[in-house]
N, C-alpha and C positions, 0 to 999 in steps of 0.2 A: 678207660682212655678216651680223652676228648679227641674227636676226629681232627678239628684243626682249631687253633686259638687266635683270635686278633691280637696283633702284637706290636710293640713299637720295635722297629728292625735295630736300632741302636742298642736298645736294652737287650734284645737277643744275641747279637755280637758279644757284648760284654759278658752275658752269662755263660755262654759256651766257652769262651776264654778263659773265666774265672774257673771253670770246672776242668781246665787243662785241655779242652779240645782244641783240634786243629780246624781252620775255615778253608772252604773250598768255594770256588765260583765256577758256575757253568755258563758260558755265553753263547748265544745264539747268534750267529754271523749274518742270518738273513734279517736280523733286525736292523732298522735305520734309525739313526746312523750306525754304522759298523765300529763296535767298541775296541776290536782289537788293536788297530793302529792307534787310537787315543790312549790305551793302556801301555802300549810300547813307548808312546812319545812322553809318557809320565814316568817312564822307568820302574813300572810296577810289575813287569813280566819277569819273573825270576824261575819259579818251576811252573812248566805249563806242558800241553800236549793238545795236538790236533787229533780229535778222536778218528777222523777218517785216514789220516796218513798211515801208510803201511798195510791198509786192509784192501779188500775188494772194492772199496769205494775211494780210492785215493786219488781217482781223478777228479772227485767232487770235493776234495780237500780245502778249496778255496772258499766253500761255503759250508765246511763241516763244524759241528760244535767243538769249542775249546774247553778243557778243563784246567782251572788254574788252582795251585795250592797258595793261599795269601800267606805272606811271610808274617809271623806271629808278632815282631816288633812294629809292623806298619799296617795293621789292618784298617787304621781310620783313614788311610789314604785312598781307600776304596769307596769310602763313605759317600761320595758325589752321585754314585749309581744310585743310591737310596732315593735321590731327589727326582729321579726320572723313571719310575716304575711302569707308567703307561707307555713307554717305549717296547715293553716286553722284550727285554734284552736278556733274560735268563733269570737265574735265580742262586741263592746262596745254600750251602750245607755245612755240617759239623760231623766230625767223627774222631774217635779216640785213636791217636797214633796210627794214620793210615798213610800208606805209600800212595803217591799218585798212580804209580804203574798198577796197583791194585784196583783203584777206582775205574781206571780206563778198562781193565778187564771185565770188570762188572757191567759197564754199559756197553761195551762191544757185545758182549753176550745177549743183550737186550735189544740192539739197535735195528736187526733185521727182522721184520715180520714177513713170515711166509704163509701166504694164502693160497688156498686153491686155484683162484685166478691169476694172480700176481704176487711179487714181491714187492716190498715197500721198505722204507726207513721209519723207525720209531722216533718222534720228534721229542723226546724226552727233554731237549733243552729248551723247549718253549714253554713259559710258565703256565700259559693257560691249558696246556695238554696235560702236564704233570700234576698240576693242581686239582683239575677236574677228577683225574684218576684217584689221586689220594683222598679226595672227599668222599669217594664212592667206594673205596677198599675197605673191608673189616681191618680190625687190629690184628688179626691173625694173618690175613693176606699181605699186609703192608711191608713186612720184612722182604718179601719177594722181590718187591720193586726197589726197595730203598738199600737192600743188601746192609754194606758195612756202614752206612750212614746212620749217625745217631739222631740228625734232626734236620729238616728241610724248611727253609723261609723262602717264601715267593709272593709277588703281588696276585692276590685272587679276587677277582671281580672289582671291589672298590676299597681295597685295604690289604695291607700284609698279613699273612698268615702262616703259622709255623705248624709243621706236622713232626711227630715223634716216632721212633723206632721202638718197638717193644722189646725187639730180639735182635739189634745189629749183628750181623754176620754175612759171610760170604755165602751165596748160594749159586753154584754154578755147575753145570748149565742149570737155568731156573727149571724147577719141577713143574711148574704150570705158570701161566701169564693171564691172571684174573683181569689186569688193568685193560687187556685187548677186547674183552667183552663187554666192557662199560660203553654203552651208547654215548655218542658225542652230542652235546647241545648244538643247535643250529650256528651259534656264533662261533664255537669252537670248529665246527666243520668248515666254516667259511674260512677261518684263519689259517686251518690245516691245507685247505684247498689252494688258497693263495701262496702258501709257502710251498707246498708241492709244485705249483706252476713256476714259482720263482727258481727252484731247484732245476726243474726241467728246462727253462731257458739258459741258466748257465751252462748246463750239461751240453745241450744241443745247439747254443748259440751265443758261444762266449764272446767272440769278437764284437758282435752286433750289440749285445747287452752291455759290454765294457764301453762302447761308444754312447749307448743310451744313459748310462748312469752319470757320465761326464755331463750330461745336459739337464737332468732331473732323478729324482728319487724313482727307483725301480718300482716301488710300491705304489706310487701315485699314478705312473703310468698303467701298472697292472690293473689297478682299480677301474680306470678309464675304460681300458677294453674289455672287462668283464662286465662293465655296465652296458657297453655297446652288445656285447654277446647276449645279455638277458634281455635288452630291449628287442634284439631281433628275433629271440627264441632259439638261439643257437645254444643248444644245452649239452651236446654229447663232447667227449673229449676230443674227437677228431676234428669238431667245428671250431672248438675254443684253440686248439694247436694251430690250426689253419690261421685263424685271425692274428694270432700272436705273432707267428713267425714272419707273416708279411706285414704286419705294422711295424716290425723293427726296421722294415725298408723305408727309408724316409722319403724315396720317390714314389712310393705306392701308398703311404699312410693316409694321404689326404685327397686321394684321387675319387671323383664323383661317384664311381661305380658302386663304392662301398654302401651308399645309401639305399635303403629298401625301397622299393617301387610300391606305388598303391595296390593294395589287394594283392600283393605278392606274399605266398607262404614261406615261412622260415626254410624249408627245404628247397623250393624253388630260387630264393634268394641265395642261399649257399651256394647251389649249383652254378648259378649264374655268376658269381664271384669266382668261382673255381675255374669256370670256363673262360671268363675274361683273363685271368691271370695267365692260364695255359696258353691262349692265343697270344697275349704279350709276350711270352717267353719264346714262343715258336717264332714270331716275327723278329724278335732281338737275335736269335741264333741263325737267320739266314745271312 
């Protein structure tokens, strides 16, 4: 079995339909632009679900992945997505007579990653993540991740690639999760980190982020903040969260105290900024 095959996406869609399979779309709502309003505006949303709705992550449903069953009579209406794969909006899949609810169950059983130090969400909706995992899984392991899906098509590196499931079937709960043992390349790690920070921002500061995205794309703003953090040597999660939450405040964002002083260590710089903001808050509460 070939691990993945470079392919023409239109040809892949036609071949899957000619074989009587149904097509599904997975959308990552943290991609920019957000495609869900676009698809609703084009009246293409007929059978769909937000994967986080009704789960323990319901409070994150506004950024949760969406699964969409594409109508067999109108799949070409979705073809405009194939023209912008670099936006990393998600991926397509095919299956034999599969109910959307069954597919939701499959991914909900895999979306929570439980590690000794913390719990996190598996970003299967990100084409860069799932492509990297499928590339590195053996043919025997692939059914554990793909489950009832027959084939999966997504943008991988610099072209479209398709993976095929040698044994489509439900595997719930999964007996093992070998994809979580695959080390991520630095590019994918950075992409996952940025998406996790976007998710954290929406979860912890929804009002401020809503105001921000009305002015500029969240991803652009976040990249600027992470560049500053890297320049200053602020590597810890605590330091990055501190920077992000305070940069959301437009009255604080451009204050001169943020600039690192000559010969100031990253730790001293961070502590000085913390002290400055604490003193500012104390004065304002008097």
